[in-house]
N, CA, C and O atoms as a GROMACS GRO file, in nm:
protein
  580
    1MET      N    1  11.872   9.982   9.727
    1MET     CA    2  12.001  10.013   9.672
    1MET      C    3  12.108   9.924   9.735
    1MET      O    4  12.194   9.873   9.664
    2ARG      N    5  12.104   9.906   9.866
    2ARG     CA    6  12.203   9.822   9.931
    2ARG      C    7  12.192   9.678   9.882
    2ARG      O    8  12.292   9.608   9.871
    3PHE      N    9  12.069   9.635   9.853
    3PHE     CA   10  12.048   9.500   9.803
    3PHE      C   11  12.119   9.482   9.670
    3PHE      O   12  12.183   9.379   9.648
    4ALA      N   13  12.108   9.581   9.579
    4ALA     CA   14  12.174   9.573   9.449
    4ALA      C   15  12.325   9.571   9.465
    4ALA      O   16  12.394   9.499   9.392
    5ILE      N   17  12.377   9.649   9.558
    5ILE     CA   18  12.521   9.653   9.579
    5ILE      C   19  12.570   9.519   9.632
    5ILE      O   20  12.673   9.469   9.587
    6SER      N   21  12.498   9.460   9.726
    6SER     CA   22  12.544   9.332   9.781
    6SER      C   23  12.538   9.222   9.677
    6SER      O   24  12.625   9.135   9.675
    7ILE      N   25  12.437   9.223   9.591
    7ILE     CA   26  12.428   9.123   9.486
    7ILE      C   27  12.544   9.138   9.389
    7ILE      O   28  12.605   9.040   9.348
    8THR      N   29  12.575   9.262   9.351
    8THR     CA   30  12.685   9.286   9.259
    8THR      C   31  12.817   9.241   9.319
    8THR      O   32  12.898   9.179   9.250
    9ALA      N   33  12.840   9.269   9.445
    9ALA     CA   34  12.963   9.226   9.511
    9ALA      C   35  12.972   9.074   9.516
    9ALA      O   36  13.079   9.017   9.495
   10LYS      N   37  12.860   9.007   9.542
   10LYS     CA   38  12.860   8.861   9.545
   10LYS      C   39  12.890   8.804   9.408
   10LYS      O   40  12.959   8.702   9.397
   11ARG      N   41  12.838   8.868   9.302
   11ARG     CA   42  12.867   8.821   9.167
   11ARG      C   43  13.015   8.827   9.136
   11ARG      O   44  13.072   8.732   9.082
   12PHE      N   45  13.079   8.939   9.172
   12PHE     CA   46  13.222   8.952   9.147
   12PHE      C   47  13.300   8.846   9.225
   12PHE      O   48  13.391   8.785   9.170
   13ALA      N   49  13.265   8.824   9.349
   13ALA     CA   50  13.335   8.725   9.430
   13ALA      C   51  13.310   8.585   9.376
   13ALA      O   52  13.402   8.503   9.370
   14HIS      N   53  13.187   8.557   9.336
   14HIS     CA   54  13.152   8.426   9.284
   14HIS      C   55  13.227   8.397   9.155
   14HIS      O   56  13.278   8.287   9.136
   15ARG      N   57  13.234   8.495   9.065
   15ARG     CA   58  13.307   8.477   8.939
   15ARG      C   59  13.454   8.451   8.966
   15ARG      O   60  13.516   8.366   8.902
   16GLY      N   61  13.511   8.524   9.061
   16GLY     CA   62  13.651   8.503   9.094
   16GLY      C   63  13.677   8.364   9.149
   16GLY      O   64  13.781   8.305   9.119
   17LEU      N   65  13.584   8.311   9.227
   17LEU     CA   66  13.601   8.178   9.284
   17LEU      C   67  13.583   8.069   9.180
   17LEU      O   68  13.648   7.965   9.187
   18LEU      N   69  13.495   8.091   9.083
   18LEU     CA   70  13.472   7.991   8.981
   18LEU      C   71  13.586   7.982   8.881
   18LEU      O   72  13.617   7.873   8.833
   19VAL      N   73  13.646   8.092   8.849
   19VAL     CA   74  13.748   8.094   8.745
   19VAL      C   75  13.871   8.014   8.786
   19VAL      O   76  13.928   7.945   8.702
   20ASN      N   77  13.911   8.020   8.911
   20ASN     CA   78  14.036   7.959   8.953
   20ASN      C   79  14.014   7.846   9.054
   20ASN      O   80  14.098   7.824   9.141
   21GLU      N   81  13.904   7.776   9.044
   21GLU     CA   82  13.871   7.660   9.127
   21GLU      C   83  13.891   7.684   9.276
   21GLU      O   84  13.962   7.609   9.342
   22GLY      N   85  13.831   7.787   9.328
   22GLY     CA   86  13.834   7.810   9.471
   22GLY      C   87  13.931   7.916   9.516
   22GLY      O   88  13.919   7.966   9.628
   23ASN      N   89  14.026   7.952   9.433
   23ASN     CA   90  14.121   8.057   9.469
   23ASN      C   91  14.081   8.185   9.398
   23ASN      O   92  14.072   8.186   9.275
   24PRO      N   93  14.058   8.290   9.471
   24PRO     CA   94  14.020   8.415   9.405
   24PRO      C   95  14.127   8.461   9.308
   24PRO      O   96  14.247   8.453   9.337
   25VAL      N   97  14.082   8.508   9.193
   25VAL     CA   98  14.174   8.556   9.090
   25VAL      C   99  14.215   8.698   9.123
   25VAL      O  100  14.131   8.782   9.155
   26THR      N  101  14.343   8.725   9.114
   26THR     CA  102  14.389   8.861   9.136
   26THR      C  103  14.391   8.932   9.003
   26THR      O  104  14.438   8.877   8.903
   27ALA      N  105  14.342   9.052   9.001
   27ALA     CA  106  14.336   9.130   8.878
   27ALA      C  107  14.420   9.255   8.896
   27ALA      O  108  14.465   9.287   9.007
   28SER      N  109  14.441   9.324   8.786
   28SER     CA  110  14.518   9.447   8.794
   28SER      C  111  14.444   9.550   8.877
   28SER      O  112  14.321   9.545   8.884
   29PRO      N  113  14.516   9.643   8.939
   29PRO     CA  114  14.449   9.744   9.022
   29PRO      C  115  14.350   9.829   8.943
   29PRO      O  116  14.246   9.868   8.996
   30SER      N  117  14.381   9.858   8.816
   30SER     CA  118  14.288   9.940   8.738
   30SER      C  119  14.158   9.866   8.712
   30SER      O  120  14.051   9.926   8.712
   31PHE      N  121  14.167   9.733   8.689
   31PHE     CA  122  14.046   9.654   8.669
   31PHE      C  123  13.963   9.650   8.796
   31PHE      O  124  13.840   9.663   8.793
   32SER      N  125  14.030   9.631   8.908
   32SER     CA  126  13.959   9.627   9.036
   32SER      C  127  13.891   9.760   9.066
   32SER      O  128  13.776   9.762   9.112
   33LEU      N  129  13.960   9.869   9.038
   33LEU     CA  130  13.902  10.002   9.060
   33LEU      C  131  13.783  10.023   8.969
   33LEU      O  132  13.681  10.078   9.012
   34CYS      N  133  13.795   9.979   8.843
   34CYS     CA  134  13.685   9.993   8.748
   34CYS      C  135  13.562   9.918   8.798
   34CYS      O  136  13.452   9.971   8.797
   35CYS      N  137  13.582   9.795   8.842
   35CYS     CA  138  13.470   9.716   8.892
   35CYS      C  139  13.411   9.776   9.018
   35CYS      O  140  13.289   9.776   9.036
   36TRP      N  141  13.497   9.827   9.105
   36TRP     CA  142  13.451   9.888   9.229
   36TRP      C  143  13.364  10.009   9.199
   36TRP      O  144  13.255  10.023   9.256
   37ILE      N  145  13.411  10.096   9.110
   37ILE     CA  146  13.335  10.217   9.077
   37ILE      C  147  13.205  10.179   9.010
   37ILE      O  148  13.100  10.235   9.043
   38ARG      N  149  13.209  10.085   8.918
   38ARG     CA  150  13.090  10.046   8.846
   38ARG      C  151  12.988   9.980   8.938
   38ARG      O  152  12.868  10.002   8.925
   39ALA      N  153  13.036   9.899   9.030
   39ALA     CA  154  12.945   9.827   9.118
   39ALA      C  155  12.886   9.914   9.226
   39ALA      O  156  12.772   9.893   9.268
   40PHE      N  157  12.961  10.012   9.272
   40PHE     CA  158  12.918  10.087   9.388
   40PHE      C  159  12.892  10.235   9.362
   40PHE      O  160  12.869  10.311   9.456
   41SER      N  161  12.896  10.277   9.235
   41SER     CA  162  12.869  10.418   9.208
   41SER      C  163  12.722  10.446   9.223
   41SER      O  164  12.683  10.562   9.236
   42GLY      N  165  12.641  10.347   9.222
   42GLY     CA  166  12.500  10.359   9.247
   42GLY      C  167  12.424  10.421   9.138
   42GLY      O  168  12.449  10.540   9.152
   43GLY      N  169  12.362  10.410   9.059
   43GLY     CA  170  12.276  10.488   8.980
   43GLY      C  171  12.257  10.448   8.840
   43GLY      O  172  12.154  10.390   8.806
   44SER      N  173  12.351  10.477   8.756
   44SER     CA  174  12.322  10.478   8.614
   44SER      C  175  12.300  10.339   8.556
   44SER      O  176  12.239  10.329   8.449
   45TYR      N  177  12.344  10.234   8.620
   45TYR     CA  178  12.325  10.102   8.563
   45TYR      C  179  12.205  10.029   8.623
   45TYR      O  180  12.168   9.922   8.575
   46ASP      N  181  12.144  10.084   8.725
   46ASP     CA  182  12.033  10.017   8.790
   46ASP      C  183  11.913  10.001   8.698
   46ASP      O  184  11.851   9.895   8.696
   47TYR      N  185  11.879  10.104   8.622
   47TYR     CA  186  11.761  10.095   8.536
   47TYR      C  187  11.783   9.990   8.428
   47TYR      O  188  11.687   9.923   8.388
   48ARG      N  189  11.904   9.974   8.379
   48ARG     CA  190  11.932   9.874   8.275
   48ARG      C  191  11.910   9.733   8.329
   48ARG      O  192  11.853   9.648   8.261
   49GLU      N  193  11.957   9.710   8.450
   49GLU     CA  194  11.937   9.579   8.511
   49GLU      C  195  11.788   9.551   8.531
   49GLU      O  196  11.744   9.438   8.511
   50LYS      N  197  11.713   9.651   8.569
   50LYS     CA  198  11.569   9.633   8.591
   50LYS      C  199  11.497   9.604   8.461
   50LYS      O  200  11.411   9.516   8.456
   51ILE      N  201  11.532   9.676   8.355
   51ILE     CA  202  11.462   9.658   8.228
   51ILE      C  203  11.498   9.524   8.166
   51ILE      O  204  11.410   9.454   8.116
   52ARG      N  205  11.624   9.487   8.168
   52ARG     CA  206  11.667   9.361   8.106
   52ARG      C  207  11.636   9.240   8.192
   52ARG      O  208  11.625   9.128   8.141
   53GLY      N  209  11.621   9.260   8.322
   53GLY     CA  210  11.601   9.148   8.413
   53GLY      C  211  11.456   9.106   8.430
   53GLY      O  212  11.427   9.026   8.519
   54GLY      N  213  11.366   9.157   8.350
   54GLY     CA  214  11.227   9.118   8.362
   54GLY      C  215  11.151   9.193   8.470
   54GLY      O  216  11.042   9.151   8.510
   55PHE      N  217  11.207   9.302   8.519
   55PHE     CA  218  11.143   9.381   8.624
   55PHE      C  219  11.012   9.442   8.575
   55PHE      O  220  10.923   9.468   8.656
   56LEU      N  221  11.000   9.465   8.445
   56LEU     CA  222  10.881   9.531   8.392
   56LEU      C  223  10.760   9.439   8.388
   56LEU      O  224  10.647   9.487   8.376
   57ASN      N  225  10.781   9.309   8.397
   57ASN     CA  226  10.668   9.216   8.400
   57ASN      C  227  10.598   9.227   8.535
   57ASN      O  228  10.656   9.192   8.638
   58GLY      N  229  10.477   9.275   8.535
   58GLY     CA  230  10.402   9.289   8.659
   58GLY      C  231  10.445   9.407   8.743
   58GLY      O  232  10.424   9.407   8.865
   59ILE      N  233  10.504   9.507   8.682
   59ILE     CA  234  10.550   9.626   8.756
   59ILE      C  235  10.429   9.707   8.801
   59ILE      O  236  10.327   9.711   8.733
   60LYS      N  237  10.441   9.772   8.915
   60LYS     CA  238  10.337   9.861   8.964
   60LYS      C  239  10.357   9.999   8.904
   60LYS      O  240  10.468  10.035   8.863
   61LEU      N  241  10.250  10.075   8.898
   61LEU     CA  242  10.256  10.206   8.834
   61LEU      C  243  10.354  10.299   8.904
   61LEU      O  244  10.431  10.369   8.837
   62ASP      N  245  10.354  10.302   9.036
   62ASP     CA  246  10.446  10.389   9.109
   62ASP      C  247  10.591  10.352   9.082
   62ASP      O  248  10.677  10.440   9.069
   63ASP      N  249  10.619  10.222   9.073
   63ASP     CA  250  10.755  10.177   9.043
   63ASP      C  251  10.796  10.217   8.902
   63ASP      O  252  10.910  10.254   8.878
   64ALA      N  253  10.701  10.209   8.808
   64ALA     CA  254  10.730  10.246   8.670
   64ALA      C  255  10.760  10.395   8.658
   64ALA      O  256  10.852  10.434   8.586
   65ILE      N  257  10.683  10.477   8.728
   65ILE     CA  258  10.708  10.621   8.724
   65ILE      C  259  10.841  10.654   8.791
   65ILE      O  260  10.915  10.741   8.745
   66GLY      N  261  10.872  10.586   8.899
   66GLY     CA  262  11.001  10.604   8.965
   66GLY      C  263  11.117  10.563   8.875
   66GLY      O  264  11.221  10.629   8.873
   67LEU      N  265  11.099  10.454   8.802
   67LEU     CA  266  11.201  10.409   8.708
   67LEU      C  267  11.220  10.511   8.596
   67LEU      O  268  11.332  10.536   8.553
   68PHE      N  269  11.109  10.569   8.549
   68PHE     CA  270  11.119  10.672   8.445
   68PHE      C  271  11.200  10.792   8.496
   68PHE      O  272  11.287  10.841   8.425
   69SER      N  273  11.172  10.837   8.616
   69SER     CA  274  11.246  10.953   8.668
   69SER      C  275  11.392  10.918   8.690
   69SER      O  276  11.479  11.003   8.672
   70GLU      N  277  11.421  10.794   8.729
   70GLU     CA  278  11.560  10.749   8.743
   70GLU      C  279  11.630  10.748   8.607
   70GLU      O  280  11.746  10.787   8.597
   71MET      N  281  11.558  10.704   8.504
   71MET     CA  282  11.616  10.699   8.370
   71MET      C  283  11.645  10.839   8.317
   71MET      O  284  11.748  10.862   8.254
   72VAL      N  285  11.554  10.932   8.343
   72VAL     CA  286  11.571  11.069   8.294
   72VAL      C  287  11.689  11.138   8.361
   72VAL      O  288  11.758  11.218   8.298
   73LYS      N  289  11.713  11.106   8.488
   73LYS     CA  290  11.823  11.169   8.562
   73LYS      C  291  11.958  11.108   8.530
   73LYS      O  292  12.061  11.170   8.556
   74SER      N  293  11.960  10.987   8.475
   74SER     CA  294  12.088  10.919   8.453
   74SER      C  295  12.162  10.981   8.335
   74SER      O  296  12.102  11.031   8.240
   75ARG      N  297  12.292  10.976   8.344
   75ARG     CA  298  12.379  11.025   8.236
   75ARG      C  299  12.480  10.918   8.204
   75ARG      O  300  12.546  10.868   8.296
   76PRO      N  301  12.495  10.881   8.082
   76PRO     CA  302  12.422  10.930   7.966
   76PRO      C  303  12.278  10.881   7.968
   76PRO      O  304  12.244  10.784   8.036
   77LEU      N  305  12.194  10.951   7.894
   77LEU     CA  306  12.053  10.914   7.889
   77LEU      C  307  12.038  10.774   7.830
   77LEU      O  308  12.116  10.735   7.743
   78PRO      N  309  11.942  10.699   7.876
   78PRO     CA  310  11.917  10.566   7.818
   78PRO      C  311  11.874  10.578   7.672
   78PRO      O  312  11.833  10.685   7.627
   79SER      N  313  11.884  10.469   7.601
   79SER     CA  314  11.841  10.469   7.462
   79SER      C  315  11.689  10.477   7.456
   79SER      O  316  11.619  10.451   7.555
   80ILE      N  317  11.639  10.513   7.341
   80ILE     CA  318  11.494  10.523   7.322
   80ILE      C  319  11.430  10.385   7.336
   80ILE      O  320  11.311  10.375   7.369
   81ILE      N  321  11.506  10.281   7.311
   81ILE     CA  322  11.453  10.145   7.325
   81ILE      C  323  11.416  10.117   7.470
   81ILE      O  324  11.312  10.056   7.498
   82ASP      N  325  11.500  10.162   7.563
   82ASP     CA  326  11.469  10.142   7.705
   82ASP      C  327  11.344  10.220   7.745
   82ASP      O  328  11.260  10.169   7.820
   83PHE      N  329  11.331  10.343   7.695
   83PHE     CA  330  11.210  10.421   7.724
   83PHE      C  331  11.088  10.353   7.663
   83PHE      O  332  10.982  10.349   7.726
   84ASN      N  333  11.101  10.299   7.542
   84ASN     CA  334  10.988  10.232   7.478
   84ASN      C  335  10.942  10.110   7.556
   84ASN      O  336  10.822  10.084   7.567
   85LYS      N  337  11.037  10.035   7.610
   85LYS     CA  338  11.000   9.918   7.690
   85LYS      C  339  10.918   9.960   7.812
   85LYS      O  340  10.820   9.895   7.848
   86LEU      N  341  10.960  10.069   7.874
   86LEU     CA  342  10.887  10.117   7.992
   86LEU      C  343  10.749  10.169   7.954
   86LEU      O  344  10.650  10.139   8.021
   87LEU      N  345  10.741  10.246   7.846
   87LEU     CA  346  10.611  10.298   7.801
   87LEU      C  347  10.517  10.184   7.764
   87LEU      O  348  10.398  10.190   7.793
   88SER      N  349  10.570  10.081   7.699
   88SER     CA  350  10.486   9.965   7.664
   88SER      C  351  10.433   9.894   7.787
   88SER      O  352  10.317   9.853   7.790
   89ALA      N  353  10.517   9.881   7.889
   89ALA     CA  354  10.473   9.815   8.012
   89ALA      C  355  10.361   9.894   8.079
   89ALA      O  356  10.266   9.836   8.132
   90ILE      N  357  10.372  10.027   8.077
   90ILE     CA  358  10.267  10.110   8.138
   90ILE      C  359  10.140  10.104   8.054
   90ILE      O  360  10.030  10.102   8.108
   91ALA      N  361  10.155  10.101   7.921
   91ALA     CA  362  10.038  10.092   7.834
   91ALA      C  363   9.965   9.959   7.854
   91ALA      O  364   9.843   9.953   7.845
   92LYS      N  365  10.039   9.852   7.882
   92LYS     CA  366   9.976   9.723   7.908
   92LYS      C  367   9.894   9.724   8.036
   92LYS      O  368   9.804   9.642   8.054
   93MET      N  369   9.924   9.818   8.126
   93MET     CA  370   9.845   9.835   8.249
   93MET      C  371   9.718   9.915   8.222
   93MET      O  372   9.635   9.933   8.311
   94LYS      N  373   9.703   9.962   8.099
   94LYS     CA  374   9.590  10.044   8.056
   94LYS      C  375   9.589  10.180   8.125
   94LYS      O  376   9.483  10.237   8.151
   95LYS      N  377   9.706  10.231   8.153
   95LYS     CA  378   9.723  10.366   8.210
   95LYS      C  379   9.766  10.459   8.097
   95LYS      O  380   9.879  10.509   8.096
   96TYR      N  381   9.676  10.480   8.003
   96TYR     CA  382   9.709  10.553   7.881
   96TYR      C  383   9.742  10.699   7.908
   96TYR      O  384   9.830  10.755   7.843
   97ASP      N  385   9.673  10.760   8.003
   97ASP     CA  386   9.702  10.900   8.035
   97ASP      C  387   9.843  10.917   8.091
   97ASP      O  388   9.907  11.020   8.067
   98VAL      N  389   9.891  10.818   8.164
   98VAL     CA  390  10.028  10.825   8.218
   98VAL      C  391  10.129  10.814   8.105
   98VAL      O  392  10.228  10.886   8.103
   99VAL      N  393  10.104  10.724   8.010
   99VAL     CA  394  10.195  10.709   7.896
   99VAL      C  395  10.201  10.839   7.816
   99VAL      O  396  10.308  10.882   7.774
  100ILE      N  397  10.086  10.901   7.795
  100ILE     CA  398  10.081  11.027   7.721
  100ILE      C  399  10.158  11.135   7.796
  100ILE      O  400  10.232  11.212   7.736
  101SER      N  401  10.141  11.141   7.926
  101SER     CA  402  10.212  11.240   8.007
  101SER      C  403  10.363  11.217   8.003
  101SER      O  404  10.440  11.312   7.989
  102LEU      N  405  10.406  11.092   8.014
  102LEU     CA  406  10.549  11.062   8.007
  102LEU      C  407  10.605  11.092   7.868
  102LEU      O  408  10.719  11.136   7.854
  103GLY      N  409  10.523  11.068   7.765
  103GLY     CA  410  10.565  11.104   7.629
  103GLY      C  411  10.586  11.253   7.614
  103GLY      O  412  10.680  11.297   7.547
  104GLU      N  413  10.498  11.333   7.675
  104GLU     CA  414  10.515  11.478   7.673
  104GLU      C  415  10.641  11.520   7.748
  104GLU      O  416  10.712  11.610   7.705
  105GLN      N  417  10.668  11.455   7.861
  105GLN     CA  418  10.791  11.486   7.936
  105GLN      C  419  10.914  11.454   7.853
  105GLN      O  420  11.012  11.528   7.855
  106MET      N  421  10.910  11.342   7.781
  106MET     CA  422  11.023  11.307   7.695
  106MET      C  423  11.043  11.412   7.587
  106MET      O  424  11.156  11.448   7.555
  107GLN      N  425  10.933  11.461   7.531
  107GLN     CA  426  10.942  11.565   7.428
  107GLN      C  427  10.999  11.693   7.488
  107GLN      O  428  11.082  11.759   7.424
  108ASN      N  429  10.957  11.731   7.608
  108ASN     CA  430  11.008  11.851   7.674
  108ASN      C  431  11.157  11.840   7.706
  108ASN      O  432  11.229  11.939   7.706
  109LEU      N  433  11.202  11.718   7.735
  109LEU     CA  434  11.343  11.695   7.765
  109LEU      C  435  11.426  11.672   7.638
  109LEU      O  436  11.546  11.645   7.645
  110ARG      N  437  11.360  11.683   7.525
  110ARG     CA  438  11.424  11.667   7.393
  110ARG      C  439  11.484  11.528   7.375
  110ARG      O  440  11.592  11.512   7.317
  111ILE      N  441  11.414  11.428   7.424
  111ILE     CA  442  11.453  11.290   7.399
  111ILE      C  443  11.389  11.250   7.267
  111ILE      O  444  11.267  11.253   7.252
  112ALA      N  445  11.472  11.213   7.171
  112ALA     CA  446  11.424  11.185   7.036
  112ALA      C  447  11.336  11.060   7.034
  112ALA      O  448  11.375  10.955   7.087
  113ASN      N  449  11.220  11.072   6.975
  113ASN     CA  450  11.128  10.959   6.961
  113ASN      C  451  11.157  10.886   6.832
  113ASN      O  452  11.211  10.943   6.737
  114ASP      N  453  11.120  10.758   6.828
  114ASP     CA  454  11.129  10.683   6.704
  114ASP      C  455  10.988  10.635   6.666
  114ASP      O  456  10.891  10.669   6.733
  115LEU      N  457  10.980  10.556   6.560
  115LEU     CA  458  10.848  10.512   6.513
  115LEU      C  459  10.775  10.429   6.618
  115LEU      O  460  10.653  10.436   6.630
  116TYR      N  461  10.849  10.350   6.692
  116TYR     CA  462  10.787  10.267   6.794
  116TYR      C  463  10.725  10.353   6.905
  116TYR      O  464  10.616  10.324   6.954
  117THR      N  465  10.795  10.459   6.943
  117THR     CA  466  10.741  10.550   7.045
  117THR      C  467  10.614  10.616   6.995
  117THR      O  468  10.514  10.624   7.067
  118TYR      N  469  10.618  10.663   6.871
  118TYR     CA  470  10.498  10.726   6.814
  118TYR      C  471  10.383  10.626   6.807
  118TYR      O  472  10.268  10.663   6.831
  119ASN      N  473  10.412  10.501   6.774
  119ASN     CA  474  10.308  10.399   6.768
  119ASN      C  475  10.244  10.378   6.905
  119ASN      O  476  10.122  10.368   6.916
  120ILE      N  477  10.326  10.374   7.009
  120ILE     CA  478  10.274  10.359   7.146
  120ILE      C  479  10.183  10.477   7.179
  120ILE      O  480  10.074  10.459   7.233
  121LEU      N  481  10.229  10.598   7.147
  121LEU     CA  482  10.150  10.718   7.178
  121LEU      C  483  10.019  10.722   7.099
  121LEU      O  484   9.915  10.758   7.154
  122ILE      N  485  10.024  10.686   6.971
  122ILE     CA  486   9.902  10.684   6.890
  122ILE      C  487   9.802  10.585   6.948
  122ILE      O  488   9.683  10.616   6.960
  123ASN      N  489   9.848  10.467   6.985
  123ASN     CA  490   9.758  10.368   7.045
  123ASN      C  491   9.697  10.419   7.175
  123ASN      O  492   9.579  10.397   7.201
  124CYS      N  493   9.777  10.487   7.255
  124CYS     CA  494   9.725  10.540   7.382
  124CYS      C  495   9.623  10.651   7.358
  124CYS      O  496   9.521  10.657   7.427
  125PHE      N  497   9.650  10.738   7.261
  125PHE     CA  498   9.552  10.842   7.229
  125PHE      C  499   9.422  10.780   7.179
  125PHE      O  500   9.314  10.824   7.217
  126CYS      N  501   9.432  10.679   7.092
  126CYS     CA  502   9.311  10.615   7.039
  126CYS      C  503   9.232  10.544   7.150
  126CYS      O  504   9.110  10.555   7.154
  127ARG      N  505   9.300  10.474   7.237
  127ARG     CA  506   9.232  10.400   7.343
  127ARG      C  507   9.172  10.491   7.450
  127ARG      O  508   9.081  10.452   7.522
  128SER      N  509   9.224  10.614   7.458
  128SER     CA  510   9.166  10.710   7.552
  128SER      C  511   9.071  10.806   7.482
  128SER      O  512   9.040  10.913   7.534
  129SER      N  513   9.025  10.768   7.362
  129SER     CA  514   8.925  10.843   7.283
  129SER      C  515   8.969  10.984   7.250
  129SER      O  516   8.889  11.078   7.255
  130GLN      N  517   9.095  11.001   7.216
  130GLN     CA  518   9.148  11.131   7.175
  130GLN      C  519   9.200  11.119   7.032
  130GLN      O  520   9.319  11.139   7.005
  131LEU      N  521   9.110  11.087   6.940
  131LEU     CA  522   9.146  11.062   6.801
  131LEU      C  523   9.214  11.181   6.734
  131LEU      O  524   9.311  11.160   6.660
  132PRO      N  525   9.170  11.306   6.755
  132PRO     CA  526   9.240  11.418   6.690
  132PRO      C  527   9.389  11.426   6.728
  132PRO      O  528   9.473  11.459   6.645
  133LEU      N  529   9.420  11.397   6.853
  133LEU     CA  530   9.560  11.400   6.895
  133LEU      C  531   9.638  11.283   6.836
  133LEU      O  532   9.756  11.297   6.804
  134ALA      N  533   9.573  11.168   6.820
  134ALA     CA  534   9.638  11.054   6.755
  134ALA      C  535   9.670  11.088   6.610
  134ALA      O  536   9.778  11.054   6.560
  135LEU      N  537   9.577  11.155   6.543
  135LEU     CA  538   9.602  11.196   6.404
  135LEU      C  539   9.712  11.302   6.396
  135LEU      O  540   9.787  11.306   6.299
  136ALA      N  541   9.721  11.388   6.497
  136ALA     CA  542   9.828  11.488   6.500
  136ALA      C  543   9.965  11.419   6.511
  136ALA      O  544  10.061  11.461   6.447
  137ILE      N  545   9.973  11.315   6.592
  137ILE     CA  546  10.099  11.240   6.605
  137ILE      C  547  10.131  11.171   6.473
  137ILE      O  548  10.246  11.167   6.430
  138LEU      N  549  10.029  11.116   6.409
  138LEU     CA  550  10.050  11.051   6.279
  138LEU      C  551  10.101  11.152   6.177
  138LEU      O  552  10.192  11.122   6.099
  139GLY      N  553  10.042  11.272   6.176
  139GLY     CA  554  10.090  11.378   6.087
  139GLY      C  555  10.234  11.417   6.117
  139GLY      O  556  10.312  11.441   6.025
  140LYS      N  557  10.268  11.423   6.243
  140LYS     CA  558  10.406  11.455   6.282
  140LYS      C  559  10.502  11.347   6.234
  140LYS      O  560  10.613  11.376   6.189
  141MET      N  561  10.459  11.222   6.245
  141MET     CA  562  10.542  11.111   6.196
  141MET      C  563  10.567  11.124   6.047
  141MET      O  564  10.680  11.106   6.000
  142MET      N  565  10.462  11.154   5.972
  142MET     CA  566  10.476  11.165   5.827
  142MET      C  567  10.562  11.285   5.789
  142MET      O  568  10.639  11.279   5.693
  143LYS      N  569  10.550  11.393   5.864
  143LYS     CA  570  10.629  11.513   5.836
  143LYS      C  571  10.777  11.488   5.861
  143LYS      O  572  10.862  11.532   5.784
  144LEU      N  573  10.808  11.417   5.970
  144LEU     CA  574  10.947  11.390   6.004
  144LEU      C  575  11.011  11.283   5.916
  144LEU      O  576  11.133  11.273   5.907
  145GLY      N  577  10.927  11.203   5.853
  145GLY     CA  578  10.979  11.101   5.762
  145GLY      C  579  10.997  10.975   5.828
  145GLY      O  580  11.040  10.878   5.765
   0.00000   0.00000   0.00000
């Protein structure tokens, strides 16, 4: 966490130095406060940086599960696209039972699934030889439209 904070602070300082050729740019107090809160509030933006920054390439299973729990706790909740990226990364590790479990947790938390999420779950059920459950998900997809 401290590493992320120091990088964010360096980015702000670096941008300020680049904009005005070596002289830090002074901004309004409200802008400075906004950046300070956003950079150092810790939490809700970390998962976005990890997902967009290529963190999911070669991610370990424990890190992926930790990222999922971080995403679930964040407010506002991440988009289903972010959850799908994480589920896809775990499925590529061939940890199909983990993907199915996380999909159930998403359903219990009332996180709305889309067609891509259902596709990931169907593939995981099929690859783990649970064809009846894969067909149940397919039926649910058709019922929901």
